[in-house]
C-alpha positions as CSV (number, residue, x, y, z in Angstrom):
1,M,0.0,0.0,0.0
2,A,2.9,2.4,0.8
3,I,4.6,1.6,-2.5
4,L,1.3,2.2,-4.4
5,A,0.8,5.5,-2.6
6,V,4.2,6.7,-4.0
7,I,3.2,5.6,-7.5
8,V,-0.1,7.3,-7.3
9,F,1.5,10.5,-5.9
10,I,3.8,10.7,-9.0
11,A,1.1,9.7,-11.5
12,L,-1.4,12.3,-10.3
13,F,0.9,15.1,-11.2
14,F,0.5,14.0,-14.8
15,V,-3.1,12.6,-14.9
16,T,-6.0,14.7,-13.5
17,A,-8.6,12.5,-11.8
18,G,-11.9,13.3,-13.6
19,Y,-14.2,14.3,-10.8
20,G,-15.4,17.6,-9.3
21,K,-14.0,20.6,-11.2
22,F,-12.3,18.3,-13.7
23,T,-15.1,15.9,-14.7
24,T,-14.8,15.0,-18.4
25,K,-16.6,12.4,-20.6
26,K,-13.3,10.7,-21.4
27,W,-13.6,8.9,-18.0
28,G,-16.6,7.0,-19.3
29,P,-20.1,6.5,-17.8
30,S,-21.0,8.6,-14.8
31,V,-23.5,8.8,-12.0
32,G,-24.9,11.8,-10.1
33,N,-22.4,13.3,-7.6
34,R,-24.5,12.5,-4.5
35,L,-24.8,8.8,-5.4
36,G,-21.2,8.6,-6.5
37,W,-19.9,9.9,-3.1
38,I,-22.2,7.5,-1.2
39,L,-21.1,4.5,-3.3
40,M,-17.4,5.5,-3.0
41,E,-17.2,6.3,0.7
42,S,-19.8,4.1,2.4
43,P,-17.9,0.8,2.0
44,V,-15.3,1.9,4.5
45,F,-17.9,2.9,7.1
46,I,-19.9,-0.4,6.6
47,L,-16.9,-2.7,6.6
48,M,-15.2,-1.0,9.6
49,T,-18.5,-1.5,11.5
50,I,-18.5,-5.2,10.6
51,L,-14.9,-5.7,11.5
52,W,-15.5,-4.0,14.9
53,A,-18.7,-5.9,15.6
54,M,-17.2,-9.3,14.8
55,S,-14.1,-8.8,16.8
56,E,-13.6,-9.8,20.5
57,R,-12.6,-6.2,21.3
58,T,-15.9,-4.4,20.9
59,S,-16.0,-3.5,24.6
60,Q,-12.5,-2.2,24.9
61,P,-12.9,1.5,25.8
62,T,-9.8,2.9,23.9
63,L,-10.6,1.0,20.7
64,L,-14.2,2.2,20.9
65,V,-13.0,5.8,21.1
66,I,-10.6,5.3,18.2
67,F,-13.4,3.5,16.2
68,T,-15.8,6.4,16.9
69,L,-13.3,9.1,15.7
70,F,-12.7,7.1,12.5
71,Q,-16.4,6.6,11.9
72,L,-17.3,10.2,12.7
73,H,-15.4,11.3,9.6
74,Y,-16.8,8.6,7.4
75,F,-20.4,8.9,8.5
76,Q,-20.2,12.6,7.6
77,R,-18.4,11.9,4.3
78,S,-20.6,9.0,3.3
79,F,-24.1,10.1,4.3
80,I,-24.1,13.8,5.2
81,F,-21.7,15.5,2.8
82,P,-23.3,14.0,-0.4
83,L,-26.8,15.2,0.7
84,L,-25.4,18.8,1.1
85,L,-24.0,18.9,-2.4
86,K,-25.6,21.5,-4.7
87,G,-25.9,21.5,-8.4
88,K,-26.1,18.5,-10.8
89,S,-22.5,17.5,-11.2
90,R,-21.6,13.9,-12.1
91,M,-18.9,11.5,-11.1
92,P,-17.4,8.9,-13.4
93,M,-18.1,5.3,-12.4
94,A,-14.4,4.6,-12.8
95,I,-13.5,7.1,-10.1
96,V,-16.3,5.7,-7.9
97,A,-15.0,2.1,-8.4
98,M,-11.3,3.1,-7.7
99,G,-12.4,5.0,-4.6
100,A,-14.5,2.1,-3.3
101,V,-11.7,-0.4,-3.8
102,F,-9.2,1.8,-1.9
103,N,-11.7,2.4,0.9
104,T,-12.4,-1.3,1.2
105,L,-8.7,-2.1,1.4
106,N,-8.2,0.8,3.9
107,A,-11.0,-0.5,6.2
108,L,-9.3,-3.9,6.1
109,M,-6.0,-2.3,7.0
110,Q,-7.2,0.0,9.8
111,G,-9.8,-2.4,11.2
112,G,-7.5,-5.4,10.8
113,W,-4.8,-3.7,12.9
114,L,-7.1,-2.2,15.5
115,F,-9.4,-5.2,16.2
116,Y,-7.4,-8.3,15.2
117,I,-3.6,-7.8,14.7
118,S,-2.5,-5.3,17.3
119,P,-1.1,-7.0,20.5
120,D,-3.5,-7.5,23.4
121,G,-3.2,-4.5,25.7
122,R,-1.7,-2.3,23.0
123,Y,-4.6,0.1,23.4
124,S,-5.4,-0.2,27.1
125,T,-7.2,2.6,28.9
126,E,-3.8,4.1,29.8
127,W,-3.4,4.8,26.1
128,L,-6.1,7.5,26.4
129,T,-3.7,9.6,28.4
130,S,-0.6,8.9,26.4
131,P,1.1,11.9,24.6
132,Q,0.5,10.2,21.2
133,F,-3.2,9.8,21.8
134,I,-3.8,13.3,23.1
135,T,-1.6,15.0,20.5
136,G,-3.1,12.9,17.6
137,T,-6.7,13.5,18.8
138,I,-6.2,17.2,18.9
139,I,-4.8,17.2,15.4
140,F,-7.6,14.9,14.1
141,I,-10.3,17.1,15.6
142,A,-8.7,20.3,14.3
143,G,-8.5,18.8,10.8
144,F,-12.1,17.6,11.0
145,A,-13.2,21.1,11.9
146,V,-11.1,22.7,9.1
147,N,-12.6,20.2,6.6
148,L,-16.2,20.9,7.6
149,H,-15.7,24.7,7.6
150,S,-13.9,24.6,4.2
151,D,-16.7,22.5,2.7
152,H,-19.2,24.9,4.0
153,I,-17.4,27.8,2.3
154,I,-17.3,26.0,-1.0
155,R,-21.0,25.1,-0.9
156,N,-22.0,28.7,-0.3
157,L,-19.8,30.5,-2.9
158,R,-22.8,31.1,-5.1
159,K,-26.2,32.4,-4.4
160,P,-29.2,30.6,-5.9
161,G,-29.3,31.0,-9.7
162,D,-25.7,32.3,-9.8
163,T,-23.5,30.4,-12.3
164,N,-20.3,32.5,-11.9
165,H,-17.1,31.0,-10.5
166,Y,-15.4,32.5,-7.4
167,L,-12.1,32.1,-5.6
168,P,-12.9,30.6,-2.1
169,K,-12.1,33.0,0.8
170,G,-12.3,32.9,4.5
171,G,-11.0,30.4,7.1
172,M,-8.0,28.4,5.9
173,Y,-8.8,29.6,2.3
174,N,-7.0,32.8,3.4
175,Y,-3.8,30.7,3.3
176,V,-4.3,27.9,0.8
177,T,-6.4,27.2,-2.2
178,S,-7.4,23.7,-1.1
179,A,-8.3,24.2,2.6
180,N,-10.6,21.2,2.6
181,Y,-7.7,19.0,1.6
182,F,-5.5,20.5,4.2
183,G,-8.1,19.6,6.8
184,E,-8.2,16.0,5.6
185,I,-4.4,15.7,5.6
186,L,-4.5,17.0,9.2
187,E,-7.2,14.5,10.2
188,W,-5.3,11.4,9.0
189,T,-2.0,12.6,10.2
190,G,-3.6,13.0,13.6
191,F,-5.1,9.5,13.3
192,A,-1.7,8.0,12.5
193,I,-0.3,9.7,15.6
194,L,-3.2,8.7,18.0
195,T,-3.0,5.1,16.9
196,W,0.8,5.2,16.6
197,S,0.6,2.4,14.0
198,A,2.0,1.5,10.6
199,A,-1.6,1.2,9.3
200,G,-2.4,4.7,10.3
201,A,0.9,6.0,8.8
202,V,0.2,4.4,5.5
203,F,-3.3,5.9,5.4
204,A,-1.8,9.4,6.1
205,L,0.7,8.8,3.3
206,W,-2.1,7.8,0.9
207,T,-4.1,10.9,1.9
208,F,-1.1,13.1,1.1
209,A,-0.3,11.2,-2.1
210,N,-3.9,11.6,-3.4
211,L,-4.6,15.2,-2.3
212,V,-1.4,17.1,-2.8
213,P,-1.1,16.6,-6.6
214,R,-4.8,17.5,-6.9
215,A,-4.3,20.6,-4.8
216,N,-1.5,21.6,-7.2
217,T,-3.9,21.1,-10.2
218,I,-6.6,23.2,-8.5
219,Y,-4.0,25.9,-7.7
220,N,-2.9,26.1,-11.3
221,K,-6.5,26.3,-12.5
222,Y,-7.2,29.2,-10.1
223,R,-4.1,31.0,-11.2
224,V,-5.4,31.0,-14.7
225,E,-9.0,31.8,-13.7
226,F,-8.5,34.2,-10.9
227,G,-5.0,35.6,-11.5
228,N,-5.8,39.2,-10.5
229,D,-7.7,38.0,-7.4
230,M,-4.8,35.8,-6.3
231,A,-2.1,38.5,-6.8
232,G,-0.6,39.7,-3.6
233,R,-2.4,37.1,-1.4
234,N,0.6,34.7,-1.3
235,L,-1.7,31.7,-1.2
236,K,-0.1,28.3,-1.1
237,R,-1.6,25.1,-2.5
238,V,-2.5,23.0,0.5
239,I,0.0,23.4,3.3
240,P,0.0,27.0,4.8
241,F,3.2,28.9,4.3
242,I,5.0,25.9,2.8
243,Y,3.3,24.5,-0.3
């Protein structure tokens, strides 16, 4: 999975995934954006629930907290975020399928580690007061908040009936052009820290590998579309003050 993440990272600087702002017919048959997001994201929520429910660790408090944090993101992403989408955009079935496959593998990786492979006692109640858990949870929650707020800004760029395009502003968009991606990178970096696991680290790597090249593509698109508006703002792509 780590090796594949590096390959994807490099490839996405040359191939633009055809969803969102970059949807094109060359990606083949498509479905409505709302259905596409549900089909793509819900497998990880469902499978993670099954893995937790079937394990012998369902009553362990620390694992329950970690499980809840993970599922908090994916419940919002699978069942709330799609319903809040506006417009009639479409998502290629190829993108949906690739996303669903990754999410399935990731659920097996995260759930497998947490509920089956990690040594007994690895996540005892004492882990809840460990520096890793506290630091990681703070970063995760901060990232989740940034992600939600950034999505809210994007959804409300236009008034009803308006078809113009606007440069997002406010919140972390005052620093980067892909604030929602920054929030998600923060989330899964925090998750890697709070679980202190190779599985969490690989997921954080995948998040970075998938979103950073796309943030670069969005940044370049905005420079062409909103060159004057971006001038003097010193916006970065996805990591404030850095990139």
